[in-house]
N, C-alpha and C positions, 0 to 999 in steps of 0.2 A: 844893816846897811853896808856891811863890809862887801857883800856880793856886788853892789853897784860900783864900789871903788875898784874891785878886782876886774870888773868888766871894762872900766875905763883904762886900767893898766894894760889889759890885753889889747884893747883897741890902739892905745898909744904905741905899744910894741909893734903891732902890725904896720902902723904908719912909718915907723923907723925902719923896719925890715923890708917893706915892699914899696917901691917907688910909685908915685902917683900915676905915672903913665903905664904901669904894668898891666898887661892883659894876657889872658890865656892864649897861647900861640895857636890853639886849635879852634876854640869856640868864640874867643874874643871877650869873655866876661872879665870885668875889672873888680869883682867882688873880693876884697882882701881877706874875707873869712875863709874863702876856699882856694886862694892862690898859693902855690908853692914854687920855689925855684926848680927849674928843670934845665940843667946845663946853663946855657946862656939865655934861655927863655924862661917863661912862666907857664905853668899849666894849672888849670883848676883841678880840684880833687877828682872830679868825675872823669875828665879827659885823661888824667894820670892813671886812674883805675883802668880805663879802657885800654890805654897803651900797655899796661902791665897784664892785660888779658884777665882782669878781675871784673866782677859784675859791677855795673854802674848803678845797681839798686842795692840798698842796705836796709837791714832791720832797725827801725827806730823805736826806742822805748818812749812811748807817748808821754808817760808821767814820770820819766826818769827810772832807770833800773833800780834805784834805791827804794822806789815806791811800789812798782808793779812790774811783773814780767811781761806784760802785754806789749807786743810790737806790731808795727805795720811796715810794709816794704815801701820805701820812698827813694827817690833819686839821691845819689851820693852827695851832690852839692847841697841839696835841701837838708839832708841828714846832718851834714857838717854845720849848717847855719842853725838849725833847731837845737842841736846838741850844745852849740856855743851859747845860745840863749838860755838853756837850762842851767848853765853855770851861774846865772844871776838870780836863781830862785833862792830865797833865804833858807839857810841850813835848818833853822828851827821848824820850818814848814816841811821840808824834806824828811826830817826825822819823825815828825808827828803824823804825817800823812797815812802811813800804813794802818794806824790804829784810830786816829782822830778823824771823824767824819767831816768836820769843818775844814781841817787842813787838807783832806782829800779833795773836797770841793774846790779849795784854792788851787790845788794842782791841776784840776780840770780847767779852771779859768786861766791859769798861766799857760797851759798848753794851747787852748783856743786862741788866746791873745798872741802868743808867739807865732803860731801858724799864720794867723791873719796878718801880722806885721810883715812876715817874710813873704807871703803871697802878694801883698801890696807892693813890695819892692820888685817882685817879678813882673807884676802888672805894669808898673812904671816903665820897666825896661821894654816890655812888649809894646806898650803905647809909643814909646820913643822910636823903636824900630819901625813900627807901622807908619808913623809920621814921616820918617826918612824914606821909607819905601813909596809912600804916596807922593812925596816931592819928586822922587826919581821918576816914577811913572808919568807924572804930569810934565816933567822936563823932557822926557824921552818921547812922549806920545801926545802931548797937549792936554789941556784942562778937561777935555771930555773923552779921554782915553778909554774909559770903561764902556762907552757906547759902541765902539768898534771892536774892542778886544774882549769884551765880556758881555755880549748881548743879553744873556740870561740874567746877569746881575742887574744890568740897566733896566730890564723889563720889570724887575722886582721893586725898583725905586718908585716912590710916589710921584 
């Protein structure tokens, strides 16, 4: 259970270090796990990588590098989030997983759970953005904007 306490300490440190209104100056994300100070602004890990001409894709150890050398290429911000979540996996499971089949299955389940939690967070942000975009389209072009601006889309509706 020390891992859960450590996660809470990391989160509290982020809240102290990064103001609530902080956003990436490039993409606008407010995810504290990926934000870092950038002069007088904030940048997310991915936009900072891009600015330094580094790849925005990184190799992620799916089951933690302590358990398996298997990696997948994922976006830098997603890598940062998933790696942060791996820090909460109990150490006894990490130590046992390379040899113990039940501990290895637990690592698979932790990986699936953490990926799903992270993707749900992304989906929430995409839904929020689409709702704002829909409100803007309606305000700019009226409630039936899609009939005149996207006739193919309107034809597909029931």
